[in-house]
C-alpha positions in Angstrom: 17.1 10.6 -23.8 20.2 8.4 -23.9 22.0 6.0 -21.6 25.5 6.5 -20.7 28.2 6.9 -18.0 29.6 10.1 -16.7 31.9 11.1 -14.0 31.0 13.3 -10.9 33.7 15.8 -10.1 33.7 17.4 -6.7 36.6 19.7 -5.5 38.6 18.5 -8.4 38.7 14.9 -7.3 37.1 12.3 -9.6 34.3 10.4 -7.8 32.5 7.1 -8.5 31.1 6.9 -12.1 27.6 8.0 -12.4 25.4 5.7 -14.4 22.7 7.5 -16.5 19.4 6.0 -17.6 16.2 7.4 -19.0 14.1 6.3 -15.9 14.9 5.0 -12.6 12.3 3.2 -10.6 12.6 3.1 -6.9 11.4 -0.1 -5.3 10.9 -3.5 -6.5 7.5 -4.4 -4.9 4.4 -4.7 -6.8 4.4 -1.1 -7.8 7.9 -1.2 -9.2 7.3 -4.5 -11.2 4.2 -3.0 -12.6 5.9 0.3 -13.6 8.7 -1.7 -15.2 6.4 -3.8 -17.3 4.5 -0.7 -18.6 7.8 1.0 -19.4 8.9 -2.1 -21.3 5.6 -2.5 -23.1 4.6 1.2 -23.8 8.0 3.1 -23.9 10.4 0.5 -25.0 12.7 3.2 -26.1 13.5 4.1 -22.5 16.3 2.6 -20.6 15.6 1.9 -16.9 16.6 0.1 -13.8 14.7 -0.6 -10.6 16.8 0.3 -7.5 15.8 -1.9 -4.5 17.3 -1.3 -1.1 16.6 -4.8 0.2 17.9 -8.1 -1.0 14.7 -9.4 -2.5 11.8 -8.2 -4.5 8.2 -8.3 -3.1 8.2 -5.2 -0.8 5.6 -5.8 1.9 5.4 -9.5 0.9 8.9 -10.2 1.6 9.3 -7.7 4.5 6.4 -8.8 7.0 6.9 -12.1 8.6 3.9 -12.4 10.9 1.6 -15.5 11.0 -1.0 -15.8 8.2 0.3 -12.7 6.1 -2.1 -12.6 3.2 -3.7 -10.3 0.6 -6.6 -8.4 2.0 -7.8 -7.8 -1.6 -8.8 -10.5 -4.2 -5.9 -11.5 -6.4 -7.9 -11.1 -9.5 -7.4 -7.3 -9.2 -4.5 -7.3 -6.7 -2.6 -9.3 -9.3 -1.2 -7.8 -12.4 -3.4 -7.1 -15.4 -0.7 -8.6 -17.5 -0.3 -11.8 -15.5 -3.9 -12.4 -14.2 -4.3 -14.6 -11.1 -5.7 -18.0 -12.3 -6.5 -19.7 -9.0 -10.0 -19.9 -8.0 -8.8 -18.9 -4.5 -9.1 -15.1 -4.4 -7.2 -14.5 -1.1 -3.6 -15.8 -1.3 -1.0 -16.3 1.5 2.3 -14.3 1.3 4.4 -17.1 0.1 2.2 -17.6 -3.1 2.1 -13.9 -3.7 5.9 -13.7 -3.5 6.3 -16.7 -5.8 3.8 -15.1 -8.3 5.8 -11.7 -8.4 9.1 -13.7 -8.9 7.5 -15.6 -11.8 6.1 -12.3 -13.1 9.5 -10.6 -13.1 11.2 -13.5 -14.7 8.7 -14.0 -17.5 8.9 -10.4 -18.5 12.7 -10.0 -18.3 12.4 -7.5 -15.4 14.6 -9.3 -12.9 17.8 -8.4 -15.0 17.0 -4.7 -14.5 16.6 -5.0 -10.7 19.7 -3.8 -8.7 19.2 -5.3 -5.1 20.9 -3.8 -2.0 20.8 -0.3 -3.5 19.6 2.1 -0.9 19.1 5.6 -2.2 20.6 8.2 0.3 19.9 11.3 -1.7 18.0 12.4 -4.8 18.6 15.9 -6.1 16.9 17.6 -9.1 19.2 19.9 -11.1 17.4 22.1 -13.6 20.8 23.0 -15.2 20.9 19.6 -16.9 17.1 18.7 -16.3 18.2 15.5 -14.5 17.8 13.6 -11.2 21.1 12.8 -9.6 21.0 9.9 -7.0 23.5 8.7 -4.4 23.5 5.6 -2.6 24.4 4.7 0.9 27.5 2.9 -0.6 28.4 6.1 -2.6 27.1 4.7 -6.0 26.0 7.4 -8.3 23.0 7.4 -10.7 21.1 10.0 -12.8 18.0 9.8 -14.8 15.7 12.0 -16.8 12.6 10.8 -14.9 12.1 9.2 -11.6 9.4 6.9 -10.7 8.7 6.3 -6.8 7.4 2.9 -6.1 8.2 2.7 -2.5 4.7 2.2 -1.0 3.3 4.4 1.6 4.4 3.3 5.2 7.7 3.4 7.0 9.5 0.3 7.2 11.7 1.6 10.1 9.1 3.1 12.4 5.6 1.3 12.9 3.0 2.9 15.0 3.9 1.8 18.5 2.0 3.7 21.1 3.4 3.3 24.7 0.8 2.1 27.1 0.9 3.0 30.7 2.5 0.3 32.8 4.1 -1.4 29.8 7.5 -1.7 31.6 6.0 -3.7 34.3 4.8 -6.4 31.8 6.7 -9.6 32.5 6.1 -11.0 29.1 6.9 -9.9 25.5 5.3 -7.0 23.6 5.9 -7.2 19.7 4.5 -5.2 16.8 3.6 -7.4 13.8 6.1 -5.3 11.6 8.9 -6.7 13.8 7.7 -10.3 13.9 10.5 -12.9 13.9 10.3 -16.7 13.1 11.5 -17.2 16.9 8.2 -15.9 18.0 6.5 -18.6 16.0 8.0 -21.1 18.5 7.5 -18.8 21.5 3.7 -18.5 21.3 3.2 -22.3 21.3 1.1 -23.1 24.4 1.1 -19.4 25.5 -1.7 -17.0 26.3 -1.5 -14.2 23.5 -3.4 -10.9 23.5 -3.8 -9.0 20.2 -4.3 -5.2 20.5 -6.1 -4.0 17.5 -8.9 -4.8 15.1 -7.6 -4.0 11.7 -6.6 -6.3 8.8 -3.4 -7.4 10.5 -5.2 -8.5 13.8 -8.0 -10.2 11.9 -5.2 -12.2 10.0 -3.1 -13.1 12.9 -5.9 -14.4 15.3 -7.0 -17.3 13.3 -3.5 -18.3 12.3 -2.2 -18.6 15.8 -5.3 -19.9 17.6 -4.3 -23.5 17.2 -0.8 -22.9 18.5 -1.6 -20.9 21.5 -3.4 -21.8 24.7 -5.7 -18.9 24.2 -5.9 -15.7 22.0 -7.7 -12.6 23.1 -8.4 -9.7 20.7 -8.4 -6.5 22.7 -10.1 -3.8 20.4 -11.0 -0.2 21.1 -13.2 -0.1 17.9 -14.9 -2.9 16.2 -14.4 -3.6 12.6 -16.6 -4.7 9.6 -15.3 -8.3 8.8 -16.8 -10.3 5.8 -16.6 -14.0 5.6 -15.5 -14.7 2.1 -15.5 -18.2 0.4 -12.0 -19.8 0.1 -12.9 -20.7 -3.5 -15.0 -18.4 -5.5 -17.6 -20.6 -7.2 -18.0 -18.2 -10.2 -14.4 -18.1 -10.8 -14.2 -21.9 -10.7 -17.1 -22.0 -13.1 -15.5 -19.7 -15.6 -12.2 -21.5 -15.2 -13.8 -25.0 -15.8 -16.0 -23.9 -18.8 -14.1 -21.1 -20.7 -10.7 -21.1 -22.5 -8.2 -19.8 -19.9 -7.3 -16.6 -21.7 -11.1 -15.7 -21.7 -11.7 -16.9 -18.2 -9.0 -14.9 -16.4 -10.2 -11.6 -18.1 -13.9 -12.4 -17.1 -12.8 -13.0 -13.6 -10.8 -9.9 -13.2 -13.4 -7.5 -14.7 -16.3 -9.3 -12.8 -14.3 -8.5 -9.5 -13.5 -5.0 -10.7 -17.2 -4.2 -11.3 -18.6 -5.9 -8.4 -16.2 -4.3 -6.0 -16.9 -0.9 -7.4 -20.7 -1.4 -7.1 -20.3 -2.7 -3.5 -18.2 0.4 -2.6 -20.8 2.7 -4.1 -23.6 0.7 -2.3 -21.9 1.1 1.0 -21.2 5.0 0.4 -24.7 5.7 -0.9 -26.7 3.5 1.3 -24.6 3.2 4.4 -27.5 2.2 6.8 -28.6 -0.6 4.6 -25.2 -1.8 4.1 -24.5 -1.9 7.9 -27.6 -4.1 8.4 -26.5 -6.5 5.6 -22.9 -6.8 6.8 -23.6 -7.1 10.4 -26.2 -9.7 9.8 -23.6 -11.7 8.0 -21.2 -11.3 11.0 -23.9 -12.3 13.5 -24.5 -15.6 11.6 -20.9 -16.6 12.2 -21.0 -16.1 15.9 -24.6 -16.3 17.0 -23.9 -19.9 18.4 -21.7 -18.6 21.1 -22.8 -15.0 21.3 -26.0 -13.5 22.4 -27.2 -10.2 20.7 -25.9 -7.9 23.3 -22.4 -9.3 23.3 -22.3 -9.4 19.6 -23.5 -5.6 19.6 -20.6 -4.8 21.8 -17.8 -6.4 19.7 -19.2 -6.0 16.2 -20.8 -2.6 16.0 -18.3 -0.1 14.4 -18.9 3.5 15.0 -18.4 4.4 11.5 -20.1 3.5 8.0 -18.9 0.6 5.9 -15.6 1.7 3.9 -14.9 4.7 6.0 -12.1 2.5 7.1 -10.6 -0.6 5.4 -13.1 -3.5 5.1 -11.6 -6.8 6.5 -11.9 -10.2 4.6 -11.9 -13.5 6.3 -11.4 -16.3 3.8 -13.6 -19.2 4.7 -14.7 -17.2 7.7 -11.5 -18.3 9.5 -11.5 -15.3 11.8 -14.8 -16.5 13.4 -13.9 -20.1 13.8 -11.6 -19.8 16.8 -14.4 -17.8 18.6 -16.9 -20.5 18.1 -14.5 -23.0 19.2 -13.6 -21.2 22.4 -10.0 -20.7 21.4 -10.3 -17.0 21.1 -12.3 -14.3 22.8 -12.9 -10.6 22.2 -12.6 -7.7 24.7 -14.0 -4.3 23.5 -13.1 -1.1 25.3 -10.1 1.2 26.4 -7.0 -0.1 27.9 -6.2 1.4 31.3 -2.7 0.1 31.8 -0.5 -3.0 31.4 0.1 -5.2 34.6 2.8 -7.8 35.3 0.6 -10.4 33.9 -1.3 -8.8 31.1 -3.8 -5.9 30.5 -6.3 -4.1 32.7 -9.1 -2.7 30.9 -10.9 0.7 32.1 -13.9 -1.5 32.6 -12.1 -3.4 35.2 -11.7 -6.5 33.0 -8.4 -8.2 32.9 -6.7 -10.0 30.0 -3.9 -12.4 30.9 -1.0 -12.8 28.5 2.6 -14.2 28.0 2.9 -12.1 24.7 1.0 -9.0 23.5 1.0 -8.3 19.9 0.5 -4.7 19.3 -1.3 -4.5 16.0 -1.6 -0.8 16.3 -1.0 0.1 12.7 1.5 1.6 10.4 3.2 5.1 10.3 3.2 6.9 7.0 6.5 7.9 5.5 7.5 11.3 6.7 9.1 12.1 3.5 6.3 10.7 1.4 6.5 9.6 -1.5 10.3 9.5 -1.2 10.6 7.0 1.7 14.0 7.5 3.3 15.7 9.6 0.6 16.8 13.1 1.3 15.4 15.0 -1.7 16.1 18.5 -2.9 14.9 20.5 -5.9 17.7 22.9 -7.2 19.2 23.0 -3.8 15.9 23.4 -1.9 15.1 20.5 0.5 11.7 18.8 -0.3 9.3 19.2 2.6 6.3 16.9 1.9 3.6 18.9 3.8 4.3 21.9 1.6 3.4 20.2 -1.6 0.1 19.4 -3.3 -0.6 15.9 -5.0 -1.6 16.0 -8.7 -4.1 13.5 -9.6 -2.7 11.1 -7.0 0.2 10.5 -9.2 2.7 13.5 -9.3 3.6 16.2 -6.9 3.5 20.0 -7.6 6.8 21.8 -8.0 8.6 18.4 -8.3 9.8 18.1 -11.8 10.0 14.9 -13.9 8.6 12.7 -11.0 5.7 10.3 -10.6 4.8 7.9 -8.0 2.3 5.0 -7.0 0.1 4.8 -4.1 -2.7 2.3 -4.4 -6.5 2.6 -3.7 -7.7 2.2 -0.2 -11.2 1.1 -1.3 -10.1 -1.3 -4.0 -7.0 -3.3 -4.9 -3.6 -1.5 -4.9 -2.5 -2.8 -8.2 -5.6 -1.2 -10.2 -4.0 2.2 -9.2 -0.5 1.0 -10.2 -1.8 0.1 -13.6 -3.4 3.7 -14.0 -0.5 5.5 -12.8 2.1 3.4 -14.9 -0.1 3.9 -18.0 -0.3 7.7 -17.4 3.3 7.9 -16.8 4.3 6.1 -19.9 1.9 8.2 -21.9 3.5 11.3 -20.5 7.1 10.4 -21.2 6.2 9.5 -24.7 4.7 12.8 -25.1 7.7 14.4 -23.8 10.0 12.5 -26.1 7.9 13.2 -29.2 7.9 16.9 -28.4 11.5 17.3 -27.2 10.5 18.2 -23.8 12.9 17.9 -21.1 11.0 19.0 -18.0 7.5 18.7 -16.8 6.3 20.1 -13.6 2.6 20.1 -12.0 1.9 23.7 -11.2 -1.0 25.1 -9.1 -2.7 28.0 -10.7 -3.1 30.5 -7.8 -6.4 31.8 -9.5 -7.8 28.3 -9.4 -8.8 28.8 -5.7 -7.8 25.2 -4.9 -8.7 24.3 -1.3 -5.9 22.3 0.3 -7.0 19.4 2.4 -5.4 16.5 4.3 -4.7 13.5 2.1 -6.7 10.6 3.3 -7.1 8.1 0.5 -10.9 8.3 1.1 -10.6 6.8 4.5 -10.7 7.9 8.1 -8.1 5.3 9.0 -5.8 6.1 11.9 -2.5 5.8 9.9 -3.9 8.6 7.4 -5.5 10.8 10.2 -2.3 10.8 12.4 -0.3 11.8 9.4 -2.4 14.7 8.0 0.2 17.3 9.0 3.3 15.7 7.4 1.8 14.3 4.1 1.4 16.4 0.9 -2.0 17.8 0.7 -4.8 17.1 -1.9 -7.0 19.7 -3.5 -10.7 19.8 -3.7 -11.2 19.7 -7.4 -9.6 18.0 -10.5 -6.7 17.6 -11.3 -5.7 18.1 -7.6 -8.0 15.4 -6.4 -8.2 11.9 -7.4 -7.2 8.3 -6.6 -10.2 7.1 -4.9 -12.5 5.8 -7.7 -11.0 3.3 -10.2 -13.7 3.5 -12.9 -13.6 7.3 -12.9 -9.7 7.5 -12.9 -9.6 4.8 -15.7 -11.9 7.0 -17.8 -10.1 10.2 -16.9 -6.5 9.3 -17.1 -6.1 6.5 -19.5 -9.0 6.5 -22.0 -8.4 8.9 -24.9 -5.7 11.5 -25.2 -3.3 12.5 -22.6 -4.7 15.2 -20.3 -2.2 18.1 -19.5 -4.1 20.1 -17.1 -1.9 22.1 -14.8 1.3 20.8 -16.2 4.2 23.1 -17.2 6.6 21.9 -19.9 10.0 23.1 -20.9 11.7 22.3 -24.2 15.2 22.5 -25.2 15.2 26.2 -25.9 13.9 26.8 -22.3 10.5 28.3 -23.6 7.3 27.0 -21.9 4.6 25.5 -24.0 
């Protein structure tokens, strides 16, 4: 695999130069930076570039602007394994995360390999030369031997914005958090605000606007499990204070990995006991202002813990405005919008000057290729017709891997595993003079195709079941939901090559 420049010739006219690299990474968010580090560390023979369509790195942490944006996983595992989070504060605001990502990229020399404002319009795999050929919206040309998709999972262009009956009659403003602007920070001062939704976004926004608004009402159809977590982890502080820093950061990271995995297994295996424990913690936060009947109405999710994302409230901040009377909760179904706010089917009304529609995300329709138009030897890629291989590759898509993080643990834990596997795979290809690798489903394997859910019943997955690639019911077509298991299966020991088809220079399969 070599780096060089080539010219594309179409209809006898010389086009823009095509720059060739061994690997192209799409996206400069957490996943893309993690992939770049692993390429440099474990496959340093490979030339690479990160192609980022926006003007800055950071992905989600640079894209979203809504009040209080923060990590919903602890930073000891959400941060990089190669630049471990040192602060005793496990939950970090967006500005701290963005600064951390920039520091990481600069320290590792990754920044010079990022090409910003580079929006890939099309990606075409050509078996004649066993390369991906990419064209940007500006007409720039790139090619590579292997492509690594690090574009996340949700659509930047199209958030989930259901239209409510009577919405046009509402005299105030309606905004989705994905479209939040700095002007709205000023608009909400002294205003009545209603937040529709009960997920991590709503749980984050409410405490961060409660002191600016005249009142905030959370309008939820379905209650959520919310855990108050100390702003400063006492154990992390202890290890930081009493151990050498290089030892303390490793202890802190693995302590969180193990405890997080154990807690998830506890919730899955003993859901009734977990429900009681979690709801007991929530009740302690609001019992001074809610009787048991009202608490049960607002804080009794109709699902087991970890069937949907588990929300964290650092310092219990979500509950503070409720105790102080600055925020209230309304649980039930919306009937329609009125000129002054929201009318519930119960007859209850919620007055508002601004309605924040925290109704969720929309998965990429061309997952995991974001907005790129993709074809394999002239055949358009259609996500729903493909099968996910080990949560990292796509069947019948050559020389391609992607990152989608865990839903029941930190995103970056999966990014590490995917990146390690990817570097092992391309090293194997180089050592054996392999030009092409394709995951192939064995028809005799009787693999049952299922909707890809990430292990959750969350709306953004269930709404997208028809359009996403499918997952199988057995290894290696099912994976990506258990960090410890994935770590053992995919990074410990030799490279597993189940259901992969390889092609060498003489075109003979091995």
